[in-house]
Every structure is written in structure tokens, then in C-alpha cells.
Biotite code that builds the C-alpha atoms (Angstrom):
import biotite.structure as struc

atoms = struc.array([
    struc.Atom([22.216, -1.680, -98.196], chain_id="A", res_id=1, res_name="MET", atom_name="CA", element="C"),
    struc.Atom([19.924, -4.470, -99.338], chain_id="A", res_id=2, res_name="SER", atom_name="CA", element="C"),
    struc.Atom([17.851, -6.262, -96.733], chain_id="A", res_id=3, res_name="ASN", atom_name="CA", element="C"),
    struc.Atom([16.166, -9.139, -98.513], chain_id="A", res_id=4, res_name="THR", atom_name="CA", element="C"),
    struc.Atom([17.935, -11.946, -100.302], chain_id="A", res_id=5, res_name="SER", atom_name="CA", element="C"),
    struc.Atom([16.245, -11.079, -103.595], chain_id="A", res_id=6, res_name="SER", atom_name="CA", element="C"),
    struc.Atom([17.413, -7.466, -103.312], chain_id="A", res_id=7, res_name="ALA", atom_name="CA", element="C"),
    struc.Atom([20.969, -8.657, -102.634], chain_id="A", res_id=8, res_name="LYS", atom_name="CA", element="C"),
    struc.Atom([20.836, -10.919, -105.685], chain_id="A", res_id=9, res_name="LYS", atom_name="CA", element="C"),
    struc.Atom([19.503, -8.079, -107.834], chain_id="A", res_id=10, res_name="GLU", atom_name="CA", element="C"),
    struc.Atom([22.373, -5.889, -106.620], chain_id="A", res_id=11, res_name="CYS", atom_name="CA", element="C"),
    struc.Atom([24.890, -8.548, -107.715], chain_id="A", res_id=12, res_name="ARG", atom_name="CA", element="C"),
    struc.Atom([23.175, -8.941, -111.096], chain_id="A", res_id=13, res_name="LYS", atom_name="CA", element="C"),
    struc.Atom([23.185, -5.199, -111.610], chain_id="A", res_id=14, res_name="SER", atom_name="CA", element="C"),
    struc.Atom([26.912, -4.995, -110.882], chain_id="A", res_id=15, res_name="ALA", atom_name="CA", element="C"),
    struc.Atom([27.657, -7.774, -113.401], chain_id="A", res_id=16, res_name="ARG", atom_name="CA", element="C"),
    struc.Atom([25.524, -6.122, -116.083], chain_id="A", res_id=17, res_name="ARG", atom_name="CA", element="C"),
    struc.Atom([27.190, -2.776, -115.473], chain_id="A", res_id=18, res_name="LYS", atom_name="CA", element="C"),
    struc.Atom([30.636, -4.336, -115.900], chain_id="A", res_id=19, res_name="ALA", atom_name="CA", element="C"),
    struc.Atom([29.623, -5.840, -119.257], chain_id="A", res_id=20, res_name="VAL", atom_name="CA", element="C"),
    struc.Atom([28.096, -2.560, -120.431], chain_id="A", res_id=21, res_name="ASN", atom_name="CA", element="C"),
    struc.Atom([31.158, -0.537, -119.423], chain_id="A", res_id=22, res_name="VAL", atom_name="CA", element="C"),
    struc.Atom([33.401, -3.019, -121.222], chain_id="A", res_id=23, res_name="ASN", atom_name="CA", element="C"),
    struc.Atom([31.360, -2.827, -124.421], chain_id="A", res_id=24, res_name="THR", atom_name="CA", element="C"),
    struc.Atom([31.195, 0.963, -124.335], chain_id="A", res_id=25, res_name="LYS", atom_name="CA", element="C"),
    struc.Atom([34.945, 1.145, -123.786], chain_id="A", res_id=26, res_name="SER", atom_name="CA", element="C"),
    struc.Atom([35.524, -1.208, -126.722], chain_id="A", res_id=27, res_name="ARG", atom_name="CA", element="C"),
    struc.Atom([33.452, 1.003, -129.025], chain_id="A", res_id=28, res_name="VAL", atom_name="CA", element="C"),
    struc.Atom([35.275, 4.130, -127.891], chain_id="A", res_id=29, res_name="LYS", atom_name="CA", element="C"),
    struc.Atom([38.650, 2.461, -128.449], chain_id="A", res_id=30, res_name="THR", atom_name="CA", element="C"),
    struc.Atom([37.763, 1.449, -132.017], chain_id="A", res_id=31, res_name="PHE", atom_name="CA", element="C"),
    struc.Atom([36.423, 4.925, -132.823], chain_id="A", res_id=32, res_name="VAL", atom_name="CA", element="C"),
    struc.Atom([39.554, 6.527, -131.364], chain_id="A", res_id=33, res_name="ARG", atom_name="CA", element="C"),
    struc.Atom([41.818, 4.229, -133.420], chain_id="A", res_id=34, res_name="LYS", atom_name="CA", element="C"),
    struc.Atom([39.949, 5.105, -136.608], chain_id="A", res_id=35, res_name="LEU", atom_name="CA", element="C"),
    struc.Atom([40.083, 8.839, -135.908], chain_id="A", res_id=36, res_name="LEU", atom_name="CA", element="C"),
    struc.Atom([43.815, 8.557, -135.257], chain_id="A", res_id=37, res_name="THR", atom_name="CA", element="C"),
    struc.Atom([44.339, 6.790, -138.584], chain_id="A", res_id=38, res_name="LEU", atom_name="CA", element="C"),
    struc.Atom([42.277, 9.439, -140.363], chain_id="A", res_id=39, res_name="ILE", atom_name="CA", element="C"),
    struc.Atom([44.271, 12.306, -138.857], chain_id="A", res_id=40, res_name="THR", atom_name="CA", element="C"),
    struc.Atom([47.524, 10.572, -139.819], chain_id="A", res_id=41, res_name="GLU", atom_name="CA", element="C"),
    struc.Atom([46.244, 10.176, -143.422], chain_id="A", res_id=42, res_name="ASN", atom_name="CA", element="C"),
    struc.Atom([46.648, 6.390, -143.412], chain_id="A", res_id=43, res_name="LYS", atom_name="CA", element="C"),
    struc.Atom([44.003, 5.617, -146.039], chain_id="A", res_id=44, res_name="LYS", atom_name="CA", element="C"),
    struc.Atom([44.580, 1.884, -146.390], chain_id="A", res_id=45, res_name="GLN", atom_name="CA", element="C"),
    struc.Atom([44.431, 1.083, -142.657], chain_id="A", res_id=46, res_name="GLU", atom_name="CA", element="C"),
    struc.Atom([41.472, 3.399, -142.101], chain_id="A", res_id=47, res_name="ALA", atom_name="CA", element="C"),
    struc.Atom([39.574, 1.811, -144.980], chain_id="A", res_id=48, res_name="THR", atom_name="CA", element="C"),
    struc.Atom([40.149, -1.640, -143.495], chain_id="A", res_id=49, res_name="GLU", atom_name="CA", element="C"),
    struc.Atom([39.134, -0.565, -139.987], chain_id="A", res_id=50, res_name="LEU", atom_name="CA", element="C"),
    struc.Atom([35.992, 1.379, -140.905], chain_id="A", res_id=51, res_name="PHE", atom_name="CA", element="C"),
    struc.Atom([33.645, -1.639, -141.423], chain_id="A", res_id=52, res_name="PRO", atom_name="CA", element="C"),
    struc.Atom([34.863, -3.142, -138.153], chain_id="A", res_id=53, res_name="ILE", atom_name="CA", element="C"),
    struc.Atom([34.079, 0.086, -136.318], chain_id="A", res_id=54, res_name="VAL", atom_name="CA", element="C"),
    struc.Atom([30.604, 0.189, -137.875], chain_id="A", res_id=55, res_name="GLN", atom_name="CA", element="C"),
    struc.Atom([30.011, -3.375, -136.762], chain_id="A", res_id=56, res_name="SER", atom_name="CA", element="C"),
    struc.Atom([31.129, -2.696, -133.188], chain_id="A", res_id=57, res_name="GLU", atom_name="CA", element="C"),
    struc.Atom([28.907, 0.375, -132.910], chain_id="A", res_id=58, res_name="VAL", atom_name="CA", element="C"),
    struc.Atom([25.881, -1.512, -134.205], chain_id="A", res_id=59, res_name="MET", atom_name="CA", element="C"),
    struc.Atom([26.574, -4.418, -131.826], chain_id="A", res_id=60, res_name="LYS", atom_name="CA", element="C"),
    struc.Atom([26.395, -1.914, -128.965], chain_id="A", res_id=61, res_name="ALA", atom_name="CA", element="C"),
    struc.Atom([23.018, -0.772, -130.339], chain_id="A", res_id=62, res_name="VAL", atom_name="CA", element="C"),
    struc.Atom([21.721, -4.332, -130.486], chain_id="A", res_id=63, res_name="SER", atom_name="CA", element="C"),
    struc.Atom([22.770, -4.833, -126.856], chain_id="A", res_id=64, res_name="LYS", atom_name="CA", element="C"),
    struc.Atom([20.977, -1.566, -125.980], chain_id="A", res_id=65, res_name="ARG", atom_name="CA", element="C"),
    struc.Atom([24.158, 0.062, -124.726], chain_id="A", res_id=66, res_name="ILE", atom_name="CA", element="C"),
    struc.Atom([23.972, 2.864, -127.295], chain_id="A", res_id=67, res_name="LEU", atom_name="CA", element="C"),
    struc.Atom([20.836, 4.365, -128.780], chain_id="A", res_id=68, res_name="LYS", atom_name="CA", element="C"),
    struc.Atom([20.294, 4.025, -132.510], chain_id="A", res_id=69, res_name="LEU", atom_name="CA", element="C"),
    struc.Atom([20.439, 7.768, -133.176], chain_id="A", res_id=70, res_name="ASN", atom_name="CA", element="C"),
    struc.Atom([23.708, 8.069, -131.262], chain_id="A", res_id=71, res_name="THR", atom_name="CA", element="C"),
    struc.Atom([25.218, 5.222, -133.259], chain_id="A", res_id=72, res_name="ALA", atom_name="CA", element="C"),
    struc.Atom([23.946, 6.687, -136.530], chain_id="A", res_id=73, res_name="SER", atom_name="CA", element="C"),
    struc.Atom([25.479, 10.036, -135.653], chain_id="A", res_id=74, res_name="ARG", atom_name="CA", element="C"),
    struc.Atom([28.853, 8.432, -134.847], chain_id="A", res_id=75, res_name="LYS", atom_name="CA", element="C"),
    struc.Atom([28.869, 6.380, -138.042], chain_id="A", res_id=76, res_name="ILE", atom_name="CA", element="C"),
    struc.Atom([27.825, 9.388, -140.115], chain_id="A", res_id=77, res_name="SER", atom_name="CA", element="C"),
    struc.Atom([30.603, 11.536, -138.633], chain_id="A", res_id=78, res_name="LEU", atom_name="CA", element="C"),
    struc.Atom([33.177, 8.822, -139.305], chain_id="A", res_id=79, res_name="LEU", atom_name="CA", element="C"),
    struc.Atom([31.836, 8.238, -142.801], chain_id="A", res_id=80, res_name="SER", atom_name="CA", element="C"),
    struc.Atom([32.149, 11.919, -143.663], chain_id="A", res_id=81, res_name="ASN", atom_name="CA", element="C"),
    struc.Atom([35.721, 11.950, -142.366], chain_id="A", res_id=82, res_name="LYS", atom_name="CA", element="C"),
    struc.Atom([36.501, 8.856, -144.454], chain_id="A", res_id=83, res_name="MET", atom_name="CA", element="C"),
    struc.Atom([35.102, 10.536, -147.588], chain_id="A", res_id=84, res_name="LYS", atom_name="CA", element="C"),
    struc.Atom([37.229, 13.619, -146.911], chain_id="A", res_id=85, res_name="ALA", atom_name="CA", element="C"),
    struc.Atom([40.276, 11.369, -146.484], chain_id="A", res_id=86, res_name="LEU", atom_name="CA", element="C"),
    struc.Atom([39.656, 9.663, -149.839], chain_id="A", res_id=87, res_name="GLN", atom_name="CA", element="C"),
    struc.Atom([39.614, 12.994, -151.697], chain_id="A", res_id=88, res_name="GLN", atom_name="CA", element="C"),
])
């Protein structure tokens, strides 16, 4: 347990930051899961509308340093390839 007041404050700050990061990560995962569900159900119109939103959410997580750029690029690339396969 923290002894000094500054260490206690840092512990509180860390807990708040973690809550925000977990929330953002969960939001990204939810959007990706929704898009994958639409792709597997062959709902082209809805998937096409959702894809730019998913890209935006993933890149927001990168800008907040919650995801690394390569991880985000890999996710977007995977989703993009699935979207192309859906269109054909």
C-alpha cells in the first residue's frame, strides 16, 4: 500500500487512467465484433456503412496510445480483406 500522499494520488490517477483505457479498448473490440458479425451474415450494406466507423475507432485508440500502430494496421487490413471478399 502507498505510504506518501503523492504515491496515494498517483495510485488514484492510475486507476482512473486504467478505467478509461479499458473502456476504449472494449469499445474498439465491440465495433470490430459487430463488423465481423455483419460480414459473416453477408449484410453488405450495413457492413459497408460500419467499416469507416470501425477504422476511425481503431485509429482513435492509436492516437490515445491504447493500441500500437502496427496492431491497428493489422486489424484494419484484416477487416478490409474481409470486406473485399464480401463485395465479390
